[in-house]
VOGU-3710 file (C-alpha; in Angstrom, 3 decimals, decimal comma):
1> mnlvtfsgpp> 19,933/-3,684/12,223  16,454/-2,071/10,832  13,486/-4,118/9,713  11,090/-2,460/7,236  8,052/-4,342/6,141  6,357/-3,504/2,961  3,114/-4,732/1,546  0,587/-3,680/-1,211  -1,511/-5,338/-3,721  0,353/-7,673/-6,619
11> ssgktsvilk> 1,300/-5,098/-9,171  1,511/-2,095/-7,468  4,860/-1,354/-7,805  6,372/-2,399/-4,208  9,514/-4,241/-6,045  10,064/-0,994/-8,241  9,900/1,102/-5,189  12,223/-1,003/-3,192  14,992/-1,105/-5,706  15,169/2,276/-6,078
21> tidslkqrgl> 14,859/2,876/-2,539  17,618/0,356/-2,026  19,785/2,864/-4,413  19,589/5,401/-1,889  20,208/3,759/0,787  23,629/2,234/-0,207  24,575/6,129/-1,568  24,638/6,416/2,362  26,615/3,757/3,018  23,937/1,045/4,128
31> svgvakfdcl> 23,553/-2,604/3,269  20,495/-4,036/2,750  19,131/-7,350/2,162  15,729/-8,359/1,099  13,306/-11,273/1,784  10,464/-11,614/-1,007  7,273/-13,060/0,530  4,450/-14,693/-2,236  2,112/-17,369/-2,427  2,447/-19,288/-5,455
41> ytdddviygk> 5,580/-17,793/-7,571  7,676/-14,688/-8,021  11,150/-14,003/-10,299  11,732/-10,815/-7,723  14,436/-12,852/-6,346  16,143/-12,689/-9,516  15,588/-8,869/-10,247  17,170/-8,317/-6,984  19,979/-10,846/-7,183  20,922/-8,866/-10,737
51> agvpvkkgis> 20,567/-5,894/-8,713  23,550/-6,891/-6,560  21,152/-6,784/-3,413  21,226/-10,410/-1,271  17,697/-11,682/-1,196  15,834/-15,027/0,492  12,739/-15,845/-1,205  9,440/-17,563/0,892  6,568/-19,282/-1,270  3,665/-20,074/1,048
61> gslcpdhyfv> 1,747/-22,606/-1,258  -1,482/-23,504/0,123  -1,028/-21,797/3,155  -2,161/-18,160/3,886  1,057/-15,782/3,129  0,587/-13,882/6,129  0,654/-16,795/8,224  3,512/-18,169/6,403  5,205/-14,973/6,934  4,777/-14,299/10,749
71> snieevlqwg> 6,078/-18,127/11,311  9,374/-17,275/9,707  10,047/-13,800/10,243  12,075/-14,246/12,912  14,459/-16,709/11,098  14,645/-14,347/8,363  15,713/-11,451/10,850  18,509/-13,472/12,116  19,745/-14,587/8,367  19,864/-10,424/8,072
81> ldngfdvlis> 21,525/-10,110/11,388  24,090/-12,938/10,285  25,047/-11,085/7,131  25,484/-7,591/9,265  22,569/-5,628/7,141  22,024/-1,947/8,341  18,494/-2,673/7,107  16,279/-5,783/6,123  13,361/-4,945/4,164  10,145/-7,758/3,778
91> esaglcnrcs> 8,130/-7,297/0,714  4,766/-9,190/0,917  1,787/-9,290/-1,673  -1,553/-8,349/0,049  -3,106/-10,832/-2,235  -6,674/-10,644/-0,557  -6,549/-6,687/0,685  -7,289/-8,200/4,206  -3,908/-8,608/5,105  -1,600/-7,542/7,869
101> pyikevravc> 1,655/-8,147/7,949  3,035/-5,404/10,184  4,803/-5,938/13,592  4,024/-3,230/16,423  7,513/-1,323/16,562  8,410/-2,079/13,294  7,536/0,372/10,629  5,501/-0,455/7,561  5,205/0,596/4,372  1,783/0,329/2,298
111> vidnlsgvnt> 2,224/0,966/-1,607  -0,771/1,107/-3,815  -1,316/2,504/-6,852  -3,588/5,222/-8,656  -4,752/2,644/-11,137  -6,391/0,652/-8,730  -9,464/2,872/-8,146  -10,548/5,808/-6,228  -12,354/3,583/-4,148  -9,565/0,884/-3,294
121> pkkigpmlks> -8,817/2,741/-0,286  -12,085/1,504/1,586  -11,305/-2,030/0,309  -8,555/-2,696/1,682  -7,946/-3,813/5,672  -5,311/-3,415/8,091  -2,866/-3,636/5,551  -3,571/0,072/4,587  -5,103/1,097/7,973  -2,193/0,116/10,173
131> adivvitkgd> 0,713/1,307/8,016  3,120/3,903/8,970  3,760/4,843/5,491  1,609/4,719/2,446  3,509/5,181/-1,118  1,240/5,727/-4,105  2,778/4,695/-7,476  2,063/5,460/-10,602  1,022/9,127/-10,480  2,260/9,736/-13,701
141> ivsqaerevf> -0,386/8,254/-15,378  -3,445/9,880/-13,961  -4,095/13,452/-13,799  -3,641/16,206/-10,610  -6,851/16,260/-10,093  -6,977/12,084/-10,077  -4,107/12,260/-7,849  -5,577/14,245/-4,974  -8,625/12,603/-4,690  -7,159/9,647/-4,186
151> aarvnmvnps> -4,596/10,632/-1,969  -7,707/12,268/0,431  -9,291/8,906/0,008  -6,307/7,286/1,268  -6,155/9,976/4,424  -9,637/9,003/4,954  -8,886/5,375/5,484  -5,686/6,140/7,144  -5,355/9,602/8,722  -2,058/8,831/10,638
161> avimninglt> 0,174/8,108/7,828  2,781/9,560/5,924  1,368/9,731/2,285  4,034/9,916/-0,408  3,745/9,880/-4,139  6,886/7,880/-5,795  7,546/7,392/-9,174  9,006/3,758/-9,432  10,399/4,125/-12,628  12,440/7,192/-12,494
171> gqgcyelsti> 12,644/6,816/-8,858  11,318/10,224/-7,779  10,513/10,447/-4,275  12,519/7,332/-3,490  15,661/9,217/-1,894  12,976/10,734/0,969  11,562/7,371/1,349  14,634/5,989/2,259  15,289/8,750/4,958  11,937/7,809/6,440
181> iymedeklet> 12,567/4,367/6,807  15,688/3,960/8,280  16,476/5,128/11,714  19,681/5,033/13,814  17,581/4,641/17,364  14,849/1,652/15,888  17,840/-1,263/15,552  16,555/-4,585/16,530  18,391/-7,577/17,929  15,177/-10,191/17,940
191> llgkklrfpm> 11,295/-10,013/17,238  10,318/-12,882/19,768  7,672/-11,736/21,941  7,001/-8,609/19,198  3,608/-8,484/18,463  1,422/-7,963/15,205  -0,250/-4,735/14,898  -3,576/-6,452/13,875  -4,871/-10,456/13,937  -4,289/-12,528/11,156
201> psalcsyclg> -7,213/-13,185/8,526  -9,093/-16,348/10,524  -9,983/-19,374/9,272  -10,092/-22,590/10,318  -12,778/-24,685/7,835  -13,094/-28,044/5,885  -11,958/-26,188/2,940  -8,961/-24,970/4,712  -8,170/-29,033/5,478  -8,389/-29,834/1,794
211> etrigqdyqm> -12,368/-30,332/0,890  -13,573/-29,704/-2,304  -17,102/-30,773/-2,225  -19,733/-27,959/-2,165  -22,371/-28,046/0,321  -23,953/-27,094/3,953  -23,239/-31,137/4,561  -19,207/-30,735/4,094  -18,906/-27,331/6,002  -17,387/-27,370/9,131
221> gnvrkidmed> -15,543/-25,100/11,652  -14,942/-21,407/11,234  -18,086/-20,911/8,361  -19,496/-17,445/7,952  -22,812/-17,688/5,938  -24,462/-14,908/4,138  -27,784/-13,599/5,544  -30,522/-14,281/2,594  -33,253/-13,054/4,678  -35,719/-9,819/3,147
231> kk> -35,315/-7,041/5,872  -38,655/-4,964/5,432
//
């Protein structure tokens, strides 16, 4: 089975792009399942269900969604294998833009939209920098010049990625994406022993463990302080 990881900022159009891409995969006779990871709430599982796509939903709650993802992705892979899918798509929202839910030797797609601002690519970490494919959405709302500038900024951050402009509403470009994400020779049976492309966000401090009081006396563990000294 092929495993493909999709990530990107909230409301960038990931689900729309995935649904249109699944339509193209189904036209080729491939069966597809989806695992949706989110932080507090999502009704995307309902949307996938209405489209006839088998789906599993995981809500991380108080945990970092990336840590939740990597703790559960092997079980999700086995669910996909048990159901005989040809392609399993994992969708995760990059809520802090520092996320890195990508695995070595597993195809990674980052979805980002033109409306987020031309400087946004510089603000996104491994989620964009380590992706194999960068999908840029909502290009129909901006001018051709804005699309080109935004794509150039993405290319500066990740020059090795395939950059695609896709319309999530009409599905324009999704067929081409479907031909890239499914590879006959990239089938997986397990993720045991596989490695992440980039370390997860690191934090183990008193606030991680439930502390709510503010002040240095209550701060313990992995804490980083801002440099307040004037530099001459």
